[in-house]
N, C-alpha and C positions, 0 to 999 in steps of 0.2 A: 278416549275411554269407552265410548259407545261401540267403537269398532272392536276393541279388545273383548268386551263382554259378548258381543255377537259372535266373535271367533271362538270363545270358550264354549258357548252354547252349541255352536256347530260341531266342535270337536267332541264334546260330550255326547251329542246325539249320534255321531258316527260310531263312537265306541260302543254305545248301547245297542246299536243295530248289528254290530259285528258278532255278537255272541250268537252262535249258531249250533243247532242240534241236528244231527242226521242219524240215519240208521241203514246199515248195509242189509238189514233184514226187510227192507222195503224196495220195491222196484216200481218206478213211475207213480209213486204215491200209494201203492198197494202193499199191504203186509203179506209176506210169504205165508202160505197155508200152514207150514209146520209150527208156527207160533200161536196157533189158535185151535179151533175145534177139529180141524182136519189134520192136525199133528198127531203123533203117536205117543208123546210123553204126557200122561194125564194121571190125575188122581180123582177118582169118583166124578169123572166128566170135566173137571177143571184142568185146562191146559197148563203145563208147567214150564215149558221151554221158553224162557224170557228172551225178548228181542235184544240184539246188540245195539248199542248207541255209542256215538262218538260226538264230541263237542269241541269247539274252539273259541278263542278270544273271550274267555270268561272275565268278568270284571276284576280289576286288581283288588286285593284284599279278601278274595273269596276263601272262606275257611271250610265250607261245606256246601254240598249241593243237595237239593231235595228234588226227586223226580216223582211226578204224579201222572199216571195214565188213566184217563177217564173216557167213558162212552156216554156222551150226551144224547145220542140217538136211542139209548135204552129207555128214556123217559116215555117215549111213544109206545114201546113194547111192554114195559114192566112198571112204569110209573116213577122210576128213580134214576138218577145218574149212577151208572155202574162204575165202581172203583176197581181197576184191574191191577194196579201196582202203585204202591207208595214206598219210597225208600230214601234213606239218607246215604250220601256217598261222600267219602273223604274229599276234602278241598284240593288235594294234589293230584287227583285222578282226572283224566280227560276222555275216558271211554269205559264202557262195560262190554265184555264179550257176550256172545249168546250163552244163555243158561247161567249168567251171573247170579241170578236170584237163588239158584241152588248151590252154587260153587264158591261164591265170594263172601268170606267170613267178615270182611270189612264193612259190609253193608248192614245198616240197621233198618229193618223192614216193618212196615205196618200192615194192618189187616186189609185185605181186599173184600169185595162184596160177596164172595162165595160163602161166608159164614152166615149170611142172612137166610131167612126162610125161602126167599126167591132163589137163592143160590144153592139150596139143598141142605142148608143148615150144617155145613161141614164143620168139623171141630176147629176151634180157634188156633190150636197148635199146627194145623195144616194150612191155614190161610194167611199167615204172616209172611207172604211172599208173592211172587207174580202169579196171577190167575188170568190166563189169556182170553182173547176174544171168542165168544160163542154167540153171534148175533142170532136171536130167535126168530126174527120176522123178515129181515131183508139185509142187504149190505149195510154195514154201519161205518161211520167215520170215528176214529179214535184220536183223542187229543192227548199228546204227551208234552207236559210242561216241565222244564228244568229250571229250577230257581237257583241262583248263586246267593249264598248267604254270608253275612260278615261275621258270623260266629258259629261255633259248633253247638247244635241244639242238644238239650238234655232229655232226649227221648229214648226209651228203652224198646227193645224188640217187642212188636205187638202193639203199636200205637194205632190210634184212630186218625182219620183224615182231619177231623175238626181239631184234634190236639196239635197236629202239624201246623195247621193254619194259625192257631193261637200262638204257638211257639215262634213262628216265622214273622209274626207281625212286628214291623219296625226293623227287620234285619235282612230285608231283601235288597241286594245290590243290583240285581237285574234278572231277567228271565228270558227264555227263548222257548218257542212253541213249534212242535212238529205235529202234523196230522197225517194219518194213514187210514186207508179203507181196508176193511177185511171183507172179502167177497163171500157172500152166502150162496151156495149152490143149491 
């Protein structure tokens, strides 16, 4: 019996570690310039071209994914963790192409930090989407977390990050994290 239980824990841990997130928009852990401040697609200084993502081996029973892109290095520069993108993705999807934030009508997207005074107080109807990296002081590392959820969340376009975390509570089957640097020149 003890061997069976040990084997089950081992198998569960393997499947939890196999859930992986990658991006063809990163090379050697560095986000390509076009997805941030040095790109050409912008609104009032906010980069609009979202990174492409691919994932595999999501937990069985996944009904929806939640993607959160944050900049923890922003605390040193502006005093807060900067939210670059929060979006809900259908559970039968395993990738997002570049610019999905602007082109994929199946995404339900939340507000990024560009609506704040620090972000230029951009209108809410312009910030419920990807708002790419613009590191103000040095090269920053961006953390992208993809959560696999056991239910479809009842959030509408233009939700806040705290609303996402509240809604996900108790419904996370697994998560995978990808980090990438955006080089400040």
